[in-house]
DRENPAZA-994288 format. One line per field, with one value per residue: residue number from 1; residue in three letters; x, y, z of N, C-alpha, C, O in turn. Coordinates in Angstrom, 2 decimals, padded with zeros to 5 digits. Layout:
<recs>
resi	c(NUM; ...) $
resn	c(Ala; ...) $
n.xx	c(X; ...) $
n.yy	c(Y; ...) $
n.zz	c(Z; ...) $
ca.xx	c(X; ...) $
ca.yy	c(Y; ...) $
ca.zz	c(Z; ...) $
c.xx	c(X; ...) $
c.yy	c(Y; ...) $
c.zz	c(Z; ...) $
o.xx	c(X; ...) $
o.yy	c(Y; ...) $
o.zz	c(Z; ...) $
</recs>
This chain:
<recs>
resi	c(1; 2; 3; 4; 5; 6; 7; 8; 9; 10; 11; 12; 13; 14; 15; 16; 17; 18; 19; 20; 21; 22; 23; 24; 25; 26; 27; 28; 29; 30; 31; 32; 33; 34; 35; 36; 37; 38; 39; 40; 41; 42; 43; 44; 45; 46; 47; 48; 49; 50; 51; 52; 53; 54; 55; 56; 57; 58; 59; 60; 61; 62; 63; 64; 65; 66; 67; 68; 69; 70) $
resn	c(Unk; Unk; Unk; Unk; Unk; Unk; Unk; Unk; Unk; Unk; Unk; Unk; Unk; Unk; Unk; Unk; Unk; Unk; Unk; Unk; Unk; Unk; Unk; Unk; Unk; Unk; Unk; Unk; Unk; Unk; Unk; Unk; Unk; Unk; Unk; Unk; Unk; Unk; Unk; Unk; Unk; Unk; Unk; Unk; Unk; Unk; Unk; Unk; Unk; Unk; Unk; Unk; Unk; Unk; Unk; Unk; Unk; Unk; Unk; Unk; Unk; Unk; Unk; Unk; Unk; Unk; Unk; Unk; Unk; Unk) $
n.xx	c(001.08; -001.41; -002.28; -000.31; -000.21; -003.13; -002.91; -000.68; -002.05; -003.71; -005.22; -007.43; -009.02; -008.12; -009.09; -007.88; -007.27; -006.61; -005.39; -007.13; -007.51; -005.80; -001.77; 000.65; 002.38; 003.33; 004.45; 006.96; 007.41; 010.40; 010.81; 009.39; 011.16; 013.22; 012.29; 011.93; 009.41; 007.09; 006.34; 007.93; 009.77; 011.89; 009.97; 008.10; 006.11; 006.05; 008.59; 009.13; 011.60; 013.50; 011.36; 009.55; 007.40; 007.15; 008.27; 005.99; 004.09; 004.88; 004.86; 002.09; 001.18; 002.25; 001.67; -001.48; -001.01; -000.32; -002.42; -003.86; -002.45; -002.74) $
n.yy	c(-009.53; -008.09; -008.89; -007.82; -005.10; -004.91; -005.77; -004.06; -001.35; -001.82; 000.09; 000.78; 000.09; -001.65; -002.14; -003.90; -003.38; -005.00; -005.95; -003.69; -001.73; 000.02; -000.85; -002.11; -003.99; -007.62; -007.09; -008.23; -010.37; -010.57; -012.95; -014.43; -013.46; -014.95; -017.61; -018.04; -017.70; -017.29; -014.82; -013.52; -013.47; -010.84; -009.02; -007.40; -006.29; -006.74; -005.28; -005.02; -005.42; -007.43; -007.50; -004.98; -005.45; -005.38; -003.02; -000.91; -002.36; -001.29; 002.29; 002.20; 001.39; 003.32; 006.08; 005.37; 005.69; 008.18; 009.89; 008.96; 010.52; 013.13) $
n.zz	c(-002.03; -002.15; 000.31; 002.01; 001.60; 002.74; 005.41; 006.32; 006.09; 008.50; 011.21; 009.53; 006.83; 003.68; 000.19; -002.18; -005.73; -008.67; -011.50; -012.77; -015.48; -017.56; -018.13; -016.57; -015.93; -014.66; -011.09; -010.08; -006.79; -004.60; -004.23; -006.26; -008.59; -007.12; -007.86; -010.14; -013.37; -015.67; -014.35; -014.00; -016.46; -018.55; -020.85; -023.40; -022.14; -019.29; -017.33; -015.20; -012.05; -009.82; -006.58; -007.37; -006.67; -003.80; -003.04; -004.77; -003.05; -000.72; -001.11; -001.01; 001.67; 003.02; 002.04; 002.32; 005.41; 005.88; 004.70; 007.03; 008.99; 008.23) $
ca.xx	c(000.87; -002.94; -002.54; 001.01; -000.93; -003.89; -002.15; -000.04; -003.04; -004.28; -006.61; -008.01; -009.38; -007.92; -009.79; -006.33; -007.78; -005.72; -005.69; -007.82; -007.07; -004.02; -000.99; 002.40; 003.20; 003.85; 004.63; 007.43; 008.55; 011.70; 010.78; 009.18; 012.33; 014.53; 012.60; 011.89; 008.77; 006.37; 005.55; 009.43; 010.57; 011.76; 009.62; 007.43; 004.67; 006.53; 009.74; 010.17; 012.87; 013.31; 011.59; 009.01; 006.28; 007.04; 008.30; 004.48; 003.31; 005.27; 004.64; 000.51; 001.30; 002.92; -000.33; -002.62; -000.73; 000.13; -003.93; -004.21; -001.52; -003.75) $
ca.yy	c(-008.11; -007.11; -008.86; -006.79; -003.80; -004.62; -005.90; -002.19; -000.69; -001.96; -000.13; 001.09; -000.86; -001.50; -002.98; -003.75; -004.17; -005.95; -006.51; -002.59; -000.46; 000.49; -002.02; -001.96; -005.87; -008.16; -006.65; -009.53; -009.96; -010.74; -014.44; -014.89; -013.63; -015.80; -019.14; -017.75; -018.31; -016.49; -013.23; -012.80; -013.10; -009.51; -008.86; -005.68; -006.14; -006.91; -005.30; -004.55; -005.88; -007.57; -006.05; -004.02; -005.38; -004.93; -001.26; -000.07; -002.35; -000.31; 002.92; 002.17; 001.69; 004.59; 006.49; 005.14; 006.44; 009.77; 009.65; 009.29; 011.58; 014.63) $
ca.zz	c(-002.21; -001.45; 001.80; 002.61; 002.21; 003.78; 007.28; 006.33; 006.28; 009.61; 011.18; 007.93; 005.90; 002.25; -001.07; -003.44; -007.28; -009.83; -013.47; -013.02; -016.57; -017.60; -018.35; -015.96; -016.14; -013.40; -010.22; -009.30; -005.35; -004.43; -003.84; -007.25; -008.99; -006.87; -009.10; -011.56; -014.02; -016.24; -014.46; -013.84; -017.81; -018.83; -022.14; -023.71; -021.22; -017.80; -017.40; -013.27; -011.36; -008.49; -005.33; -007.46; -005.60; -002.41; -003.25; -004.69; -001.51; 000.31; -001.26; -000.76; 002.81; 003.30; 001.54; 003.75; 006.68; 005.61; 005.05; 008.70; 009.86; 008.11) $
c.xx	c(-000.06; -002.73; -001.11; 000.48; -001.69; -003.98; -001.63; -000.61; -003.70; -003.61; -007.39; -007.90; -009.31; -008.47; -008.65; -007.27; -006.20; -006.07; -007.06; -007.18; -005.48; -003.40; 000.55; 003.44; 002.95; 004.07; 005.78; 007.88; 009.81; 012.11; 010.38; 010.79; 013.47; 014.18; 012.43; 010.62; 008.26; 006.11; 006.99; 010.60; 010.22; 010.90; 009.03; 006.25; 005.18; 008.16; 009.93; 010.96; 012.58; 012.77; 010.39; 007.78; 005.74; 007.33; 006.87; 003.67; 003.25; 004.99; 002.73; -000.21; 001.53; 002.06; -001.16; -002.23; -000.14; -001.30; -004.30; -003.22; -002.38; -004.85) $
c.yy	c(-007.41; -007.68; -008.50; -005.27; -003.96; -005.19; -004.25; -000.91; -000.11; -000.73; 000.32; -000.16; -000.50; -002.35; -003.05; -004.36; -004.66; -005.81; -005.41; -001.69; -000.12; -000.88; -001.54; -003.02; -006.60; -007.42; -007.92; -009.07; -010.66; -012.53; -014.80; -014.53; -014.34; -017.61; -018.97; -018.25; -017.02; -014.91; -012.47; -012.60; -011.77; -009.73; -007.51; -005.11; -006.54; -006.12; -004.52; -005.64; -006.73; -007.03; -005.30; -004.58; -005.14; -003.15; -000.70; -000.72; -001.30; 001.68; 003.07; 001.96; 002.75; 005.97; 006.86; 005.97; 007.55; 010.16; 009.90; 010.32; 013.09; 014.83) $
c.zz	c(-001.69; 000.20; 002.16; 002.82; 002.88; 005.56; 007.23; 007.08; 007.50; 010.42; 010.27; 007.30; 004.20; 001.07; -001.91; -004.80; -008.16; -011.10; -013.86; -014.45; -016.47; -018.04; -017.63; -016.19; -015.11; -012.19; -009.06; -007.30; -005.74; -004.53; -005.43; -008.05; -009.05; -007.65; -009.66; -011.81; -015.27; -015.87; -014.05; -015.09; -017.78; -021.03; -022.20; -022.47; -019.71; -017.84; -016.07; -012.88; -009.83; -007.06; -005.89; -006.86; -004.47; -002.38; -003.40; -003.60; -000.49; 000.50; -000.67; 001.04; 003.29; 002.67; 002.21; 005.01; 006.52; 005.25; 006.32; 009.75; 009.46; 008.51) $
o.xx	c(000.08; -003.00; -000.76; 000.64; -001.52; -004.79; -002.09; -000.24; -004.08; -002.42; -008.52; -007.07; -009.95; -008.12; -008.43; -007.82; -005.01; -007.18; -007.88; -006.24; -004.53; -004.09; 001.36; 004.64; 002.08; 003.40; 005.58; 008.37; 010.16; 013.16; 011.19; 011.58; 014.31; 015.00; 012.68; 010.21; 008.96; 005.80; 007.16; 011.68; 009.17; 011.30; 009.28; 005.79; 004.22; 008.92; 010.72; 010.92; 011.65; 013.47; 009.84; 007.04; 004.61; 006.67; 006.40; 002.73; 002.40; 004.94; 002.32; -001.32; 000.78; 002.12; -001.58; -002.99; 000.75; -001.38; -004.95; -003.36; -002.60; -005.38) $
o.yy	c(-006.42; -006.96; -009.38; -004.51; -003.38; -005.05; -003.38; -000.08; 001.03; -000.41; -000.06; -001.07; 000.34; -003.52; -001.97; -005.46; -004.47; -005.53; -005.69; -000.94; -000.06; -001.87; -000.76; -003.05; -006.06; -006.46; -008.31; -008.07; -011.15; -013.12; -015.59; -015.47; -014.53; -018.48; -019.86; -019.10; -016.07; -014.01; -011.27; -012.03; -011.28; -010.36; -006.62; -004.02; -006.59; -006.70; -003.59; -006.72; -006.59; -006.27; -004.75; -003.66; -004.85; -002.30; -000.08; -000.10; -000.73; 002.31; 004.02; 002.19; 003.11; 006.94; 007.94; 006.78; 007.79; 011.29; 010.88; 010.67; 013.97; 015.93) $
o.zz	c(-000.98; 001.16; 002.95; 003.77; 003.96; 006.47; 007.96; 007.90; 007.77; 010.50; 010.59; 007.24; 003.57; 001.18; -002.46; -004.86; -007.95; -011.54; -014.73; -014.19; -015.69; -018.28; -018.13; -016.47; -014.43; -012.56; -007.91; -006.77; -006.81; -004.79; -005.92; -008.04; -009.92; -007.93; -010.46; -011.01; -015.62; -016.65; -013.85; -015.05; -017.38; -022.01; -021.38; -022.13; -018.94; -018.62; -015.90; -013.46; -009.03; -006.40; -004.93; -006.51; -004.08; -001.79; -002.45; -003.12; 000.19; 001.56; 000.00; 001.52; 004.20; 003.43; 002.64; 005.55; 007.33; 005.73; 006.70; 010.93; 010.29; 008.34) $
</recs>
C-alpha cells in the first residue's frame, strides 16, 4: 500500500508512515483477504473489510493530486 501511494504520488515524493499514533487496525488488501490470515481476521482491533487498504491508498493519492491542482 505504501508503494502504491508513492507510485501514485509521482512526481511528488510521498513518505508513508505506519504504526504511528492511534489505532485503526489492519488495512487488508483484496489479495490479503482472499488468502486469509491474521491481518484479515475480524477482531475488536481490526474490523476492516476486503479492499480497505486500497481505498485508503487511493484516497491518499487523490489528496496529493488535489494539492498539486491548487
